[in-house]
C-alpha positions in Angstrom: 96.7 92.8 95.8 100.1 92.5 97.3 102.4 95.6 97.0 106.0 94.7 96.0 107.6 98.2 95.7 106.9 101.7 94.5 108.4 103.5 91.6 109.9 106.4 93.6 113.4 106.2 95.0 114.2 107.9 98.2 116.8 110.7 98.0 118.6 109.5 101.1 119.0 106.4 103.3 115.8 106.2 105.5 117.5 105.9 108.9 114.5 106.6 111.0 112.3 104.2 109.1 114.8 101.5 109.7 115.1 102.4 113.3 111.3 102.0 113.7 111.4 98.7 111.8 114.1 97.3 114.0 112.4 98.5 117.2 109.1 96.8 116.2 111.1 93.6 115.4 113.0 93.8 118.7 109.8 94.1 120.7 108.2 91.1 118.9 111.3 89.0 119.4 110.9 89.7 123.1 107.2 88.8 122.9 108.0 85.3 121.5 110.2 84.6 124.5 107.3 85.0 126.9 105.0 82.2 128.1 101.3 82.5 127.1 100.3 83.9 130.4 103.2 86.4 130.5 102.4 87.5 126.9 98.7 88.1 127.8 99.9 90.2 130.8 102.4 92.1 128.6 99.7 92.9 126.1 97.3 94.0 128.8 100.0 96.3 130.4 101.4 97.8 127.2 98.6 97.5 124.7 95.8 100.1 124.6 92.8 98.6 126.5 90.0 101.2 126.0 88.0 100.4 129.2 91.1 100.5 131.3 92.1 103.9 129.8 88.6 105.2 130.7 88.9 104.0 134.3 92.5 105.2 135.0 93.8 107.5 132.2 96.9 108.6 134.1 98.1 105.1 134.7 97.4 103.8 131.1 98.3 106.9 129.1 101.7 105.4 128.2 99.9 102.5 126.5 98.7 104.9 123.7 102.3 105.1 122.7 103.6 101.6 123.6 100.7 99.8 121.8 102.0 100.8 118.4 105.1 98.6 118.9 103.4 95.4 119.9 102.2 92.8 117.4 99.9 89.7 117.6 101.9 87.4 115.4 104.4 87.0 112.6 101.8 87.8 109.9 100.7 90.9 111.7 104.3 92.0 112.2 105.6 91.2 108.7 102.6 92.7 106.8 102.9 95.9 108.8 106.7 96.3 108.4 106.5 95.4 104.7 104.1 98.3 104.0 106.2 100.6 106.1 109.3 99.6 104.2 107.7 100.3 100.8 106.1 103.7 101.6 107.9 105.3 104.5 111.3 105.9 103.0 110.0 108.5 100.5 107.9 110.2 103.2 110.9 110.4 105.5 113.0 111.6 102.6 110.6 114.5 102.1 110.1 115.3 105.8 113.6 114.6 107.2 114.2 111.9 109.9 113.2 113.9 113.0 110.1 115.4 111.6 109.1 112.0 110.2 109.5 110.4 113.7 107.1 113.0 115.2 104.7 112.6 112.3 104.7 108.8 112.7 104.1 108.9 116.5 101.4 111.6 116.1 99.6 109.5 113.5 99.8 106.4 115.7 98.6 108.2 118.8 95.7 109.8 117.0 94.8 106.4 115.5 94.7 104.8 118.9 92.7 107.6 120.4 90.0 107.4 117.7 89.6 103.6 118.3 89.4 104.3 122.1 86.8 107.0 121.5 84.5 104.9 119.4 84.8 101.7 121.5 85.4 103.0 125.1 84.0 99.9 126.8 86.1 97.4 124.9 88.4 95.2 126.9 90.3 93.9 123.8 93.9 95.4 123.6 94.5 97.6 120.6 98.0 96.8 119.4 100.1 97.2 116.2 101.8 99.8 114.1 98.9 99.9 111.6 97.5 103.2 112.7 100.9 105.0 112.5 101.6 103.3 109.1 98.2 104.4 107.9 99.3 108.0 108.6 102.4 107.4 106.4 100.0 106.2 103.6 98.0 109.4 104.0 101.2 111.4 103.7 102.4 109.4 100.7 99.2 109.9 98.7 99.6 113.7 99.1 103.3 113.8 98.4 103.6 111.4 95.6 100.2 111.3 93.7 101.9 110.4 90.4 103.9 107.4 91.9 102.9 103.9 91.0 102.8 100.8 93.2 104.2 97.6 91.6 101.6 95.1 92.7 101.2 91.3 92.6 97.7 90.4 91.6 96.2 86.9 91.7 94.2 85.8 88.6 92.5 82.5 89.5 95.5 80.1 89.8 98.0 82.5 88.2 99.6 85.7 89.3 100.5 88.8 87.4 102.5 92.0 88.2 101.0 95.4 87.4 101.7 99.0 88.2 98.8 100.7 89.9 98.8 104.5 90.4 99.4 105.2 94.1 96.3 107.3 94.6 94.2 104.4 93.2 95.9 101.7 95.3 95.8 103.7 98.5 92.3 105.1 97.8 91.1 101.5 97.4 92.9 100.5 100.6 91.2 103.4 102.5 87.7 102.5 101.2 88.2 98.9 102.2 89.1 100.0 105.7 86.1 102.4 105.9 83.6 99.7 104.9 85.2 97.3 107.4 85.1 100.0 110.0 81.4 100.6 109.4 80.7 96.9 109.6 82.5 96.7 113.0 79.7 98.7 114.6 77.5 95.7 113.8 80.0 93.4 115.5 81.7 92.3 112.3 85.2 93.8 113.0 87.0 90.4 113.1 89.3 91.6 115.9 90.9 94.3 113.7 91.0 97.9 114.9 89.7 99.3 111.6 89.0 102.7 113.0 92.6 103.1 114.1 93.6 102.6 110.4 91.0 105.1 109.3 92.0 107.6 111.9 95.7 107.3 111.2 95.1 107.8 107.5 92.9 110.9 107.9 95.2 112.4 110.5 98.2 111.8 108.2 96.4 113.7 105.4 95.6 116.6 107.7 99.0 117.1 109.4 101.3 116.3 106.5 101.6 120.0 105.4 103.0 120.8 108.8 105.8 118.3 108.6 106.7 118.5 105.0 109.9 120.3 104.3 109.5 123.2 101.8 110.8 122.5 98.3 114.3 123.5 97.6 114.5 126.9 95.9 114.8 126.9 92.1 118.3 127.9 90.9 118.0 130.5 88.1 121.0 131.0 85.9 121.6 134.7 85.4 123.4 136.1 82.3 126.9 137.3 83.0 127.2 141.0 84.1 128.5 143.4 81.5 132.1 144.6 81.8 132.3 147.9 83.5 134.2 150.7 81.8 
């Protein structure tokens, strides 16, 4: 199922979301200018390599942050940024841009740390915005449970477009990540940091109440005051 858009319109222009999108794109455009050897070194230096973090946490702590802005290819980049574009604008609209930025980074950092905790001996760099974006999905399912996701669904050789309730779409997505994450303990991870996705989503669920702006107070119309005599 390919999401096309949601049915909730953001109350304001999502400036922080677009800033994050452009930063990810800028880093990737820099990546494609590198030679193969330089790209490998760049990924080792700025991606999160769990066994290096275990050996020298002070030196490699920055990689927990920098890893969420590096991508492994065009498909990795575009699929992540497309999901961010669909769901993040409304979450930012509810949180405000600065709170959203801290929420996004906190989700991404927590996602990377869970992957590192579960696979501390791995020498494969963990890269990508997926963990932080998973946190955004966790926030979305809490904030907009009645929203619908306009989805492109393949039916044999044809395609159809349907509207799926957000809690069903995102719930199905989470279960698929969970099953894949459990399979990764048997060596069937396929090179994807499934537990970063799972961790980001769960952390997003947990911390959303601390970042969500309170609802605007309801305006009650009072009857006019009587004339004084």
